[in-house]
PDB file of N, CA, C and O in Angstrom, chain B, residues numbered from 101:
ATOM      1  N   MET B 101     209.767 248.771  92.480  1.00  0.00           N
ATOM      2  CA  MET B 101     209.177 250.117  92.933  1.00  0.00           C
ATOM      3  C   MET B 101     209.955 250.919  94.736  1.00  0.00           C
ATOM      4  O   MET B 101     210.571 250.184  95.509  1.00  0.00           O
ATOM      5  N   THR B 102     209.767 252.171  94.990  1.00  0.00           N
ATOM      6  CA  THR B 102     210.671 252.151  96.240  1.00  0.00           C
ATOM      7  C   THR B 102     210.405 252.688  97.176  1.00  0.00           C
ATOM      8  O   THR B 102     210.805 253.851  97.209  1.00  0.00           O
ATOM      9  N   LYS B 103     210.009 252.434  97.800  1.00  0.00           N
ATOM     10  CA  LYS B 103     209.240 253.266  99.525  1.00  0.00           C
ATOM     11  C   LYS B 103     208.395 254.025  98.917  1.00  0.00           C
ATOM     12  O   LYS B 103     207.235 253.638  98.779  1.00  0.00           O
ATOM     13  N   ALA B 104     208.929 255.607  98.296  1.00  0.00           N
ATOM     14  CA  ALA B 104     208.279 256.514  98.293  1.00  0.00           C
ATOM     15  C   ALA B 104     207.481 255.809  97.021  1.00  0.00           C
ATOM     16  O   ALA B 104     206.962 254.842  97.578  1.00  0.00           O
ATOM     17  N   GLU B 105     207.174 255.761  95.924  1.00  0.00           N
ATOM     18  CA  GLU B 105     206.457 255.071  95.086  1.00  0.00           C
ATOM     19  C   GLU B 105     205.180 254.535  95.593  1.00  0.00           C
ATOM     20  O   GLU B 105     204.042 254.939  95.356  1.00  0.00           O
ATOM     21  N   LEU B 106     205.741 253.120  96.660  1.00  0.00           N
ATOM     22  CA  LEU B 106     204.068 252.639  96.983  1.00  0.00           C
ATOM     23  C   LEU B 106     203.387 252.885  97.310  1.00  0.00           C
ATOM     24  O   LEU B 106     202.291 252.502  96.900  1.00  0.00           O
ATOM     25  N   ILE B 107     203.671 254.347  99.054  1.00  0.00           N
ATOM     26  CA  ILE B 107     203.340 254.740  99.149  1.00  0.00           C
ATOM     27  C   ILE B 107     202.311 256.078  98.677  1.00  0.00           C
ATOM     28  O   ILE B 107     201.477 256.471  99.492  1.00  0.00           O
ATOM     29  N   LYS B 108     202.387 256.524  97.771  1.00  0.00           N
ATOM     30  CA  LYS B 108     202.095 257.195  97.155  1.00  0.00           C
ATOM     31  C   LYS B 108     200.609 256.727  96.053  1.00  0.00           C
ATOM     32  O   LYS B 108     199.682 257.259  95.441  1.00  0.00           O
ATOM     33  N   LYS B 109     201.090 255.619  96.294  1.00  0.00           N
ATOM     34  CA  LYS B 109     200.547 254.244  94.761  1.00  0.00           C
ATOM     35  C   LYS B 109     198.799 253.827  96.114  1.00  0.00           C
ATOM     36  O   LYS B 109     197.574 253.823  96.243  1.00  0.00           O
ATOM     37  N   ILE B 110     199.815 253.628  96.584  1.00  0.00           N
ATOM     38  CA  ILE B 110     199.154 253.267  98.004  1.00  0.00           C
ATOM     39  C   ILE B 110     197.485 254.086  98.138  1.00  0.00           C
ATOM     40  O   ILE B 110     196.335 253.655  98.055  1.00  0.00           O
ATOM     41  N   ALA B 111     198.258 255.856  98.454  1.00  0.00           N
ATOM     42  CA  ALA B 111     197.566 256.439  98.785  1.00  0.00           C
ATOM     43  C   ALA B 111     196.557 257.236  97.349  1.00  0.00           C
ATOM     44  O   ALA B 111     195.706 258.085  97.612  1.00  0.00           O
ATOM     45  N   VAL B 112     196.837 256.792  95.903  1.00  0.00           N
ATOM     46  CA  VAL B 112     196.144 257.003  94.594  1.00  0.00           C
ATOM     47  C   VAL B 112     194.679 255.513  95.220  1.00  0.00           C
ATOM     48  O   VAL B 112     193.454 255.513  95.340  1.00  0.00           O
ATOM     49  N   LEU B 113     195.416 254.842  95.365  1.00  0.00           N
ATOM     50  CA  LEU B 113     194.444 253.974  95.605  1.00  0.00           C
ATOM     51  C   LEU B 113     193.564 253.621  96.413  1.00  0.00           C
ATOM     52  O   LEU B 113     192.583 252.880  96.349  1.00  0.00           O
ATOM     53  N   GLU B 114     194.032 254.241  97.185  1.00  0.00           N
ATOM     54  CA  GLU B 114     193.027 255.104  98.985  1.00  0.00           C
ATOM     55  C   GLU B 114     191.194 255.640  98.342  1.00  0.00           C
ATOM     56  O   GLU B 114     190.036 255.228  98.275  1.00  0.00           O
ATOM     57  N   SER B 115     191.913 256.608  98.061  1.00  0.00           N
ATOM     58  CA  SER B 115     191.111 257.374  96.821  1.00  0.00           C
ATOM     59  C   SER B 115     190.244 257.281  95.882  1.00  0.00           C
ATOM     60  O   SER B 115     189.378 257.964  95.336  1.00  0.00           O
ATOM     61  N   VAL B 116     190.709 256.244  95.835  1.00  0.00           N
ATOM     62  CA  VAL B 116     190.319 255.206  94.631  1.00  0.00           C
ATOM     63  C   VAL B 116     188.369 254.324  95.064  1.00  0.00           C
ATOM     64  O   VAL B 116     187.209 254.350  94.653  1.00  0.00           O
ATOM     65  N   ASN B 117     189.288 253.635  96.200  1.00  0.00           N
ATOM     66  CA  ASN B 117     188.286 253.071  96.831  1.00  0.00           C
ATOM     67  C   ASN B 117     187.127 253.896  97.367  1.00  0.00           C
ATOM     68  O   ASN B 117     185.909 253.727  97.302  1.00  0.00           O
ATOM     69  N   ASP B 118     188.151 255.177  98.115  1.00  0.00           N
ATOM     70  CA  ASP B 118     186.978 255.912  99.091  1.00  0.00           C
ATOM     71  C   ASP B 118     185.404 256.950  97.973  1.00  0.00           C
ATOM     72  O   ASP B 118     184.411 257.587  98.323  1.00  0.00           O
ATOM     73  N   GLN B 119     186.399 256.348  95.773  1.00  0.00           N
ATOM     74  CA  GLN B 119     185.477 256.869  95.556  1.00  0.00           C
ATOM     75  C   GLN B 119     184.246 255.737  95.174  1.00  0.00           C
ATOM     76  O   GLN B 119     183.023 255.596  95.188  1.00  0.00           O
ATOM     77  N   ILE B 120     185.333 255.149  94.876  1.00  0.00           N
ATOM     78  CA  ILE B 120     183.741 253.941  94.205  1.00  0.00           C
ATOM     79  C   ILE B 120     183.608 253.675  95.585  1.00  0.00           C
ATOM     80  O   ILE B 120     182.520 254.249  95.632  1.00  0.00           O
ATOM     81  N   TYR B 121     183.803 253.235  96.952  1.00  0.00           N
ATOM     82  CA  TYR B 121     182.378 253.555  97.454  1.00  0.00           C
ATOM     83  C   TYR B 121     181.196 254.009  98.591  1.00  0.00           C
ATOM     84  O   TYR B 121     180.417 253.682  99.486  1.00  0.00           O
ATOM     85  N   SER B 122     182.032 255.505  97.368  1.00  0.00           N
ATOM     86  CA  SER B 122     180.436 256.950  98.144  1.00  0.00           C
ATOM     87  C   SER B 122     179.683 256.495  96.882  1.00  0.00           C
ATOM     88  O   SER B 122     178.462 256.406  96.753  1.00  0.00           O
ATOM     89  N   GLU B 123     180.640 256.223  95.975  1.00  0.00           N
ATOM     90  CA  GLU B 123     179.091 255.664  94.567  1.00  0.00           C
ATOM     91  C   GLU B 123     178.218 254.447  95.048  1.00  0.00           C
ATOM     92  O   GLU B 123     177.011 254.539  95.270  1.00  0.00           O
ATOM     93  N   LEU B 124     178.837 253.484  95.164  1.00  0.00           N
ATOM     94  CA  LEU B 124     177.932 252.525  95.545  1.00  0.00           C
ATOM     95  C   LEU B 124     177.632 252.406  97.380  1.00  0.00           C
ATOM     96  O   LEU B 124     177.894 251.416  98.063  1.00  0.00           O
ATOM     97  N   TYR B 125     177.144 253.451  97.780  1.00  0.00           N
ATOM     98  CA  TYR B 125     176.607 254.182  98.925  1.00  0.00           C
ATOM     99  C   TYR B 125     175.385 254.651  98.806  1.00  0.00           C
ATOM    100  O   TYR B 125     174.305 254.573  99.392  1.00  0.00           O
ATOM    101  N   GLU B 126     176.028 255.354  97.533  1.00  0.00           N
ATOM    102  CA  GLU B 126     173.966 256.544  96.780  1.00  0.00           C
ATOM    103  C   GLU B 126     174.055 255.941  96.124  1.00  0.00           C
ATOM    104  O   GLU B 126     175.248 256.083  95.855  1.00  0.00           O
ATOM    105  N   VAL B 127     173.772 255.361  95.621  1.00  0.00           N
ATOM    106  CA  VAL B 127     172.901 254.214  94.514  1.00  0.00           C
ATOM    107  C   VAL B 127     171.853 253.047  95.364  1.00  0.00           C
ATOM    108  O   VAL B 127     170.666 252.884  95.086  1.00  0.00           O
ATOM    109  N   ASP B 128     172.812 252.102  96.742  1.00  0.00           N
ATOM    110  CA  ASP B 128     172.330 251.685  97.343  1.00  0.00           C
ATOM    111  C   ASP B 128     171.292 252.357  97.857  1.00  0.00           C
ATOM    112  O   ASP B 128     170.164 251.871  97.776  1.00  0.00           O
ATOM    113  N   ARG B 129     171.544 253.753  98.554  1.00  0.00           N
ATOM    114  CA  ARG B 129     170.011 254.786  98.720  1.00  0.00           C
ATOM    115  C   ARG B 129     169.271 254.737  97.774  1.00  0.00           C
ATOM    116  O   ARG B 129     168.121 254.298  97.803  1.00  0.00           O
ATOM    117  N   LEU B 130     170.134 255.409  96.347  1.00  0.00           N
ATOM    118  CA  LEU B 130     169.341 255.825  95.183  1.00  0.00           C
ATOM    119  C   LEU B 130     167.668 254.468  95.580  1.00  0.00           C
ATOM    120  O   LEU B 130     166.668 254.916  96.141  1.00  0.00           O
ATOM    121  N   MET B 131     167.760 252.785  95.108  1.00  0.00           N
ATOM    122  CA  MET B 131     167.129 252.108  94.858  1.00  0.00           C
ATOM    123  C   MET B 131     166.271 251.652  96.358  1.00  0.00           C
ATOM    124  O   MET B 131     165.153 251.163  96.521  1.00  0.00           O
ATOM    125  N   ARG B 132     167.269 252.028  97.261  1.00  0.00           N
ATOM    126  CA  ARG B 132     165.904 251.659  98.558  1.00  0.00           C
ATOM    127  C   ARG B 132     165.031 253.218  98.305  1.00  0.00           C
ATOM    128  O   ARG B 132     163.933 252.754  97.994  1.00  0.00           O
ATOM    129  N   LEU B 133     164.908 254.271  98.266  1.00  0.00           N
ATOM    130  CA  LEU B 133     164.027 255.426  97.765  1.00  0.00           C
ATOM    131  C   LEU B 133     162.839 255.493  97.225  1.00  0.00           C
ATOM    132  O   LEU B 133     161.792 256.104  97.439  1.00  0.00           O
ATOM    133  N   VAL B 134     163.571 254.081  95.849  1.00  0.00           N
ATOM    134  CA  VAL B 134     162.994 253.515  94.975  1.00  0.00           C
ATOM    135  C   VAL B 134     162.060 252.473  95.226  1.00  0.00           C
ATOM    136  O   VAL B 134     161.066 252.307  94.520  1.00  0.00           O
ATOM    137  N   GLY B 135     162.320 251.824  96.128  1.00  0.00           N
ATOM    138  CA  GLY B 135     161.160 250.546  96.300  1.00  0.00           C
ATOM    139  C   GLY B 135     161.508 249.051  97.321  1.00  0.00           C
ATOM    140  O   GLY B 135     160.905 248.285  98.073  1.00  0.00           O
ATOM    141  N   PHE B 136     163.151 249.304  96.652  1.00  0.00           N
ATOM    142  CA  PHE B 136     163.795 248.772  96.914  1.00  0.00           C
ATOM    143  C   PHE B 136     163.858 248.012  98.027  1.00  0.00           C
ATOM    144  O   PHE B 136     163.689 246.983  97.374  1.00  0.00           O
ATOM    145  N   GLU B 137     163.994 247.437  99.612  1.00  0.00           N
ATOM    146  CA  GLU B 137     163.629 247.965 100.394  1.00  0.00           C
ATOM    147  C   GLU B 137     165.144 247.394 100.740  1.00  0.00           C
ATOM    148  O   GLU B 137     165.914 248.262 101.150  1.00  0.00           O
ATOM    149  N   GLY B 138     165.537 246.407 100.660  1.00  0.00           N
ATOM    150  CA  GLY B 138     167.106 245.874 101.022  1.00  0.00           C
ATOM    151  C   GLY B 138     168.292 246.827 100.513  1.00  0.00           C
ATOM    152  O   GLY B 138     169.268 246.872 101.262  1.00  0.00           O
ATOM    153  N   GLY B 139     168.334 247.517  99.457  1.00  0.00           N
ATOM    154  CA  GLY B 139     168.909 247.876  98.591  1.00  0.00           C
ATOM    155  C   GLY B 139     169.215 247.619  97.446  1.00  0.00           C
ATOM    156  O   GLY B 139     168.354 247.264  96.641  1.00  0.00           O
ATOM    157  N   LEU B 140     171.105 247.796  96.955  1.00  0.00           N
ATOM    158  CA  LEU B 140     171.241 247.152  95.992  1.00  0.00           C
ATOM    159  C   LEU B 140     171.192 245.156  96.337  1.00  0.00           C
ATOM    160  O   LEU B 140     170.763 244.252  95.621  1.00  0.00           O
ATOM    161  N   GLU B 141     171.700 245.127  97.431  1.00  0.00           N
ATOM    162  CA  GLU B 141     171.500 243.166  97.480  1.00  0.00           C
ATOM    163  C   GLU B 141     169.721 243.458  97.223  1.00  0.00           C
ATOM    164  O   GLU B 141     169.107 242.670  97.942  1.00  0.00           O
ATOM    165  N   THR B 142     169.223 243.923  96.803  1.00  0.00           N
ATOM    166  CA  THR B 142     167.474 244.175  96.485  1.00  0.00           C
ATOM    167  C   THR B 142     167.718 243.325  95.500  1.00  0.00           C
ATOM    168  O   THR B 142     167.577 242.176  95.083  1.00  0.00           O
ATOM    169  N   VAL B 143     168.216 244.560  95.273  1.00  0.00           N
ATOM    170  CA  VAL B 143     168.650 245.222  93.281  1.00  0.00           C
ATOM    171  C   VAL B 143     169.119 243.703  92.892  1.00  0.00           C
ATOM    172  O   VAL B 143     168.232 243.067  92.322  1.00  0.00           O
ATOM    173  N   LYS B 144     170.288 243.040  93.084  1.00  0.00           N
ATOM    174  CA  LYS B 144     170.465 241.687  93.045  1.00  0.00           C
ATOM    175  C   LYS B 144     170.068 240.795  93.232  1.00  0.00           C
ATOM    176  O   LYS B 144     170.059 240.238  92.134  1.00  0.00           O
ATOM    177  N   LEU B 145     169.703 240.208  93.874  1.00  0.00           N
ATOM    178  CA  LEU B 145     168.540 239.417  94.382  1.00  0.00           C
ATOM    179  C   LEU B 145     167.764 239.792  92.710  1.00  0.00           C
ATOM    180  O   LEU B 145     168.320 239.758  91.612  1.00  0.00           O
ATOM    181  N   THR B 146     166.287 240.144  93.046  1.00  0.00           N
ATOM    182  CA  THR B 146     165.515 241.352  91.902  1.00  0.00           C
ATOM    183  C   THR B 146     166.328 239.946  90.183  1.00  0.00           C
ATOM    184  O   THR B 146     166.019 238.808  89.830  1.00  0.00           O
ATOM    185  N   ALA B 147     167.494 241.098  89.624  1.00  0.00           N
ATOM    186  CA  ALA B 147     168.264 240.369  89.208  1.00  0.00           C
ATOM    187  C   ALA B 147     168.367 239.171  88.174  1.00  0.00           C
ATOM    188  O   ALA B 147     167.780 238.878  87.132  1.00  0.00           O
ATOM    189  N   GLN B 148     169.566 238.509  89.073  1.00  0.00           N
ATOM    190  CA  GLN B 148     169.644 236.716  89.658  1.00  0.00           C
ATOM    191  C   GLN B 148     167.928 236.145  89.105  1.00  0.00           C
ATOM    192  O   GLN B 148     167.592 235.273  88.304  1.00  0.00           O
ATOM    193  N   GLU B 149     167.196 237.023  89.892  1.00  0.00           N
ATOM    194  CA  GLU B 149     165.401 235.387  89.314  1.00  0.00           C
ATOM    195  C   GLU B 149     165.418 236.119  88.342  1.00  0.00           C
ATOM    196  O   GLU B 149     165.967 235.459  87.461  1.00  0.00           O
ATOM    197  N   ILE B 150     165.020 237.562  87.763  1.00  0.00           N
ATOM    198  CA  ILE B 150     164.842 237.520  86.154  1.00  0.00           C
ATOM    199  C   ILE B 150     165.348 237.703  85.543  1.00  0.00           C
ATOM    200  O   ILE B 150     165.026 238.367  84.557  1.00  0.00           O
ATOM    201  N   TYR B 151     167.043 236.965  85.876  1.00  0.00           N
ATOM    202  CA  TYR B 151     167.814 235.990  84.688  1.00  0.00           C
ATOM    203  C   TYR B 151     167.832 234.290  84.909  1.00  0.00           C
ATOM    204  O   TYR B 151     167.802 233.739  83.809  1.00  0.00           O
ATOM    205  N   GLN B 152     167.857 233.695  85.606  1.00  0.00           N
ATOM    206  CA  GLN B 152     167.092 233.080  85.698  1.00  0.00           C
ATOM    207  C   GLN B 152     165.729 232.178  85.613  1.00  0.00           C
ATOM    208  O   GLN B 152     165.638 230.951  85.604  1.00  0.00           O
ATOM    209  N   SER B 153     164.230 233.619  85.528  1.00  0.00           N
ATOM    210  CA  SER B 153     163.746 233.213  84.602  1.00  0.00           C
ATOM    211  C   SER B 153     163.543 233.026  83.728  1.00  0.00           C
ATOM    212  O   SER B 153     162.789 232.112  83.396  1.00  0.00           O
ATOM    213  N   GLY B 154     164.314 234.064  82.676  1.00  0.00           N
ATOM    214  CA  GLY B 154     164.393 234.447  81.143  1.00  0.00           C
ATOM    215  C   GLY B 154     164.202 235.201  80.344  1.00  0.00           C
ATOM    216  O   GLY B 154     164.124 235.464  79.144  1.00  0.00           O
ATOM    217  N   HIS B 155     164.147 235.475  81.224  1.00  0.00           N
ATOM    218  CA  HIS B 155     163.383 237.201  81.290  1.00  0.00           C
ATOM    219  C   HIS B 155     163.969 237.992  80.345  1.00  0.00           C
ATOM    220  O   HIS B 155     163.400 238.567  79.417  1.00  0.00           O
ATOM    221  N   VAL B 156     164.996 237.996  80.588  1.00  0.00           N
ATOM    222  CA  VAL B 156     166.091 238.721  80.102  1.00  0.00           C
ATOM    223  C   VAL B 156     166.071 237.807  78.036  1.00  0.00           C
ATOM    224  O   VAL B 156     165.705 236.723  77.582  1.00  0.00           O
ATOM    225  N   GLY B 157     166.820 239.340  77.339  1.00  0.00           N
ATOM    226  CA  GLY B 157     166.684 238.920  75.513  1.00  0.00           C
ATOM    227  C   GLY B 157     167.835 238.674  75.888  1.00  0.00           C
ATOM    228  O   GLY B 157     168.492 238.899  76.904  1.00  0.00           O
ATOM    229  N   GLU B 158     168.060 237.988  74.567  1.00  0.00           N
ATOM    230  CA  GLU B 158     169.916 236.827  74.280  1.00  0.00           C
ATOM    231  C   GLU B 158     171.265 237.974  74.775  1.00  0.00           C
ATOM    232  O   GLU B 158     172.206 237.484  75.400  1.00  0.00           O
ATOM    233  N   GLU B 159     171.274 239.624  74.423  1.00  0.00           N
ATOM    234  CA  GLU B 159     172.332 240.404  73.827  1.00  0.00           C
ATOM    235  C   GLU B 159     172.247 239.815  74.948  1.00  0.00           C
ATOM    236  O   GLU B 159     171.849 238.655  75.050  1.00  0.00           O
ATOM    237  N   GLY B 160     172.757 240.834  76.329  1.00  0.00           N
ATOM    238  CA  GLY B 160     172.863 240.349  77.972  1.00  0.00           C
ATOM    239  C   GLY B 160     173.321 239.189  78.214  1.00  0.00           C
ATOM    240  O   GLY B 160     174.485 238.969  78.547  1.00  0.00           O
ATOM    241  N   GLU B 161     172.538 238.434  78.083  1.00  0.00           N
ATOM    242  CA  GLU B 161     173.098 236.702  78.923  1.00  0.00           C
ATOM    243  C   GLU B 161     174.138 236.399  78.302  1.00  0.00           C
ATOM    244  O   GLU B 161     174.294 235.296  78.825  1.00  0.00           O
ATOM    245  N   GLU B 162     175.316 236.526  77.326  1.00  0.00           N
ATOM    246  CA  GLU B 162     176.809 236.588  77.325  1.00  0.00           C
ATOM    247  C   GLU B 162     177.146 237.368  78.149  1.00  0.00           C
ATOM    248  O   GLU B 162     178.000 238.093  77.638  1.00  0.00           O
ATOM    249  N   ASN B 163     176.932 237.680  79.304  1.00  0.00           N
ATOM    250  CA  ASN B 163     177.336 239.670  79.741  1.00  0.00           C
ATOM    251  C   ASN B 163     178.105 239.268  80.801  1.00  0.00           C
ATOM    252  O   ASN B 163     179.287 239.461  81.084  1.00  0.00           O
ATOM    253  N   LEU B 164     176.467 238.175  81.780  1.00  0.00           N
ATOM    254  CA  LEU B 164     176.908 237.603  82.770  1.00  0.00           C
ATOM    255  C   LEU B 164     177.641 236.253  83.535  1.00  0.00           C
ATOM    256  O   LEU B 164     177.869 236.276  84.744  1.00  0.00           O
TER     257      LEU B 164
END
């Protein structure tokens, strides 16, 4: 790849990173609004606890 191509690729990746960060920030904000005090971190911990306690159906277990 040429230097120009690399610079263009970096710009695209920075844009994608910004979009992903914005989405994560919005989901975190929404989770806090609906009662997950710690946002996504609390959602993640809750999901792990549910999974470990065996309350997840058979279908979802393979993907985790």
